N, C-alpha and C positions, 0 to 999 in steps of 0.2 A: 573546519570548525574553529578558525582563528580569524582575527581581524585581517582585512585585506591590506597587503603590504606592496601593492602594485605602485607604479610611478604615478605622479599627478598629471593632470591634463596639460599643465604648463611644461612639464618635462617632455612629453610625447608629441604634443601638438594636437589640438582638439579637432580640427577640421579633417586632416588626413585619417586620424584614428576613427573618427565617427564614420567616415565614408567606408572604411575597411570593415568596421563592425556591421554596419547595415547592409553592406554588400554581401557578407557572409550570411546575415540573418535572412535576407530575401532568398538566397540559394537554398538554405535549410528549409524555409517555409514551402518553397515550391516542391521540394523533395518530399516533405511531409504530406502535402496535399495530394500529390501524384500517387502516393503509396495507399491512400485511404480508399477502402471499399467496405462499407459498413452495413451490418444486418439491421433490419427494421424491427420494430416492437412486436411484429407478428410472431417472432421466434419465442416469445414469452407465453404464447397460448398453449394450452394443453394439446398435444398431438393425437390423444386418444390411444397412443401405443401402450402396450403392456410394459411393466417394469422389467428391466433387463437384469443381467447377473450383477452388475455394478451400477448402484444408484447413489447419487449425491443429493443430500437435502440442504438447501440454502435458506436461511432465515434473513430477512431484510428489515432494517430500520431506515427510513428514508425522510428527507425534507423536500423531496421532489413532489410535484403535483401530478395527480392521476392523468393518464393519457385519455383524452376524449375518445369514446367509442370502443375502449378496451376495458376488460374486466380485471385485468392484472397488471398492465404496464404502467410506467410513470415516465414523464418527460422532463425537460430541462427547466421548468418553471420552479421558482423558489416559493416554498410553503412555510408557514409559521407552525404548522401542525405536523408532529412526528407521526408517520404512518408506517404500517407494517405489512409484510407479505411472506409467503413461503413458496418455494419452488422445488421440485424434484426432477432431477435431470439424470437420464441414463447415459452411461459412458460406454462407448463402443469397444468390443474386444480388440479392435485394431488400434485403439488409442496410443499415440506417441507421446512420450514425455515432453513437456514444455510446448504443447500445442493444443489449440482448440479446433476440433473438427466440426466446423459450423454446419448446422443442419441445412439440407437442401430442401427442395420443394417438389415432392414431399420428403420429409426427413426419413432417413434410413437408419434404424437402430443398430444395424450391423457395422455402419461406418461413421455415423454422426453422433455428436451430442444431441439428445432428443428430450424435449420437455414433456415429462409424464404427467405432472400435476402442477397447478399454479392457482394460488388463491390469495386475495387480501385478508389480513387478520386484524382483529382488534388488539389492543395492548394486552388485554388479558389472555387472549389466545396465543400471542407471541410469547408472553411469560411462560405460560404452561407448556408450550411447545418446547422451549429452551430447557425447562426443568426436566421434561420427559426425556429429552435427548441426552441430557446430562447423566442419566443412569448409568451404573457400572463404572463410575469414576471418570467419565469422559470430561475433558476440559474444552475450553472454547477458543476458537480462532476468530477474532474480530478483524475484518479487513476494511481499510479505508483507502478507496481508490484515488487516482491522481487526476490531473488536468486532461481536458480533451477526451473525456469518456462518456459515452451513452450509458443509460441505465442497463440495457440489455447486455452491453459489452461487459459491465462490471459483474453482473450476475454469472455470466458464462466464464468470465476470468476466475472468479472464486471457485466455480465448479471444477475448473482445471487444477487450481491450486490444491483443493480438497482431495481430488482424484490422485494427484501425483504425490502427495504428502504421505499417504498410507498410514496416518497417525490417529485416525478415528476421532479427530476433534470435531465438535459441533461448529459448523461453518455459519458465521454471521457477517452480513455485509452492512456497512453504514454508507449509504448512497446519498451524497450531497449533490446539489443540482449543477453539475458541469454542463456547459453549453454544448459540449462535443463538437467544437469547431476549432480548427487549428488557429485562426486568427482572433480567438476570443480569450486570450490569456488574461487580460485585465479583468474581463467579466467573470472568468472562473475564479480569479483570486478574491474578487468581491463576494462571490457565492460561498466560497470556502470560509471567508471572514464571518459571514452571517450564519455559519452552520455550527459554531462552537457550543451553543446550547443544546442542539440536537444530539451531537456527539457525547457530550457530558451526560445527558439523560440516558443515552444508550448504555454508556459504561455503568451508570448507576443501576440500571435494570439487570445487566449481566453480572454485576459484582455484588448484588444484594444478599445472595446465599453465603453463609459463613465458609462453606468449603469450595466456592467457585474459584477456578483458576482460569485466567484469561491470557492468551497471547495476542497482543495487539500488533498487527502488521499493517503498516501505512506506506503507501507508494507515492513518490513524487510530491506533488502539491498537497496530497493527503497527509504527508509528513508535517508540512507547515500547519495544516489544520489540527493535526494531533497535538503538536507542541503548544499551539495556541490554547487549545482545550485543557491540556494539563496545567498550564500557567494559570488559566482562569480558575480551575478547580483548586490549585494551590492557594490563590489569593482569597478564595471563598472558604478556605479551611475544610476542604473535602479530600485532603491527601490520604485519609485512612483508606480510601478505596484503592489506592495504589498498591496496597498489600496483596490485593487479588491478581496483580500482573505477575505471571511467571516469566514474561519477557515482553519488552516493547521494542519493536523493530522498525526502523525508518529505512526503507529500501530506496536508493537513489533520491534522497531527500532534496526537493526543490525549495531550499531554504537559504536565504542570504546568511552569510557567516555572522554579520552584525546582529540580525534577528535572532540567530541560534543562540549567541551568547546571551542576549537579553532574556530569552525564554529560559535558558538553563539557570541564569542567576535567580529568576523567580522560583522555578520548580525545585532547584537544588538537586541533590542525588536521590535517585529513585531507590526503592528497597533492593532492587537488583539492577545490574548495569544496563543502561540504554545502549541498544545495538544499532549502529549506523553501517549500512552496506553501501560502499562508495566505489567509484571507478572513474578515473581521470579522462577516459575516452568516450564518455556518455555524450552523444551528439545532441540530445534533446536538451540536456543541461547547458551545453554550449549556447544553444538558441536563447535559453532562458537568461543566461548571463548577459548576452547581447541586449536583450529586451530591457532587463532591469538595471543593468550596469553594476550588478553586485556579484561577488564570488559565490558559488554555490556549494553548500556543504557536501552534496552527493558527488562532487568531483574532487573532493579533497585527496591530497597526496599523503599516504601514511607514512612516508619517509621524511615528511617535514617535521622538524623538531617542534614547531608551534602546534601542530596537530597532536603530536604526542603528549606534549605538556597539558594541552586542553583536555585530552582524553582522561588523563590521570586526575586533573583538577575536578572535573564534573562527573567522574565515575562512569564514563562511557566506554564502550567496546567499538572501536572503528575497524571495520573489516574491509579490506580491498578484495573485490570479487572479480577483478579483471581477467582471471584465468578461465572464467566459465565462458563456454560458447553458447550462443542463443540464436534463434531464428530471427530475432528482433535486429534489423539492420541498423537501427539507431542506438542499440545497446542500452536502452533506458529501461527495459523490462527484463534485464539480465537475471534479476533475482528469482524469476520463475523457474530458471534452470536449476537453482539451488534448492528449491523446495523438495524435489524428488530425492535429494541426498541428505535431507535434514535428520533422518533417523540415524545416520552414521556419525553425526557430530552433535547431536542433541544434548548429550550429557556435558559436553564442553560448554555449552551455552547455559543450561538449566540446572546443573548439579554442582554446587560449590564444593562438594566433598570429592568430586571426581579428580583423579591425579592430574589430568591435563586441563583442568577448568580454565576457561578464558575469562578472567576478570577484567577490570578496567585496563585499557591499554590499546595498542594498535597491532593489527594482525593482517596476514595475507591468507585468503582461503586457498588451499592447494587442492586443485580439482583432481589430481591423480590419486590423492589419499583421502579426500573429503574431510580434511582437518584444518583447524585454524592454527596457523604458525605465528607465534609472536616475533616481533622484529625490534622491540625496544627493551628487552631484558637481557 
């Protein structure tokens, strides 16, 4: 979260450095493509199965275009119209934390995530559905996905997060039109840039009730989209809505440090500390750095004095989560392993009166104790 202090091209030699960077980039892209085996939109169709013992309801606001021939799916096309949907997914009794047990053909409720209900909604139906789910004091988790994600992948990912969190929050997905192709980084960045109005509108809908409380969780490029949206809302004098955030979390944010400083200068301090989950061994962010040439916030070193100073200046909570183990070999979705532990350290994040409250500063997440340990005090 600090300005890049690497050597200049003149110091290191442009040609050899470029060759080395792009050689590594090609290696990483080949690895990413080789690992991809993706579910199709069919998994969003209702299976006709009965509700299981554990069911997760996902509400969706999206700027994707409807999938032709499907009553409930959306594709990677960019729409100017914000559309809405609702999905109910049953979680199998054999579910393992930090995993999505993708449905087979046919899906098996005993072992798979299974789509029980799916429907597109009007904005009025979306609003009333959220209001109904907020009964009994439930708060909202708004999830903004990252680069290279299909619509169905984001729906099932939020189902996994909701199932593992065990915190009874209303699950809402903002789905921007990622191309879901490894080689479409620039196209995804453009799609994210065109989605700020849609995300701002979604936040307005969720935050319109006086007692609404929203946790905004954004992953990867979704973090850049989130910060651009908050900056836009700040410029338009809509900061009052930020009071509804009980936490804003950027997990592995794919944001250039120069961009981040620009965004923070516009936004200023949020009512509660902005949380950044970082790890320096994130392979996907290494690829992003090679493609863009800029240092990525999600790979920040919490031991860097510049990072520590920036955290204090902008009221941010920077947390190194490198101790967490994850099934993701690229370590870019490591935050999903943290979700299941959230109840153990929630008060450190959300309760300023808690003895060990983690305010602005830098921390290491200790996996053994599920606590945030400060390193700059």
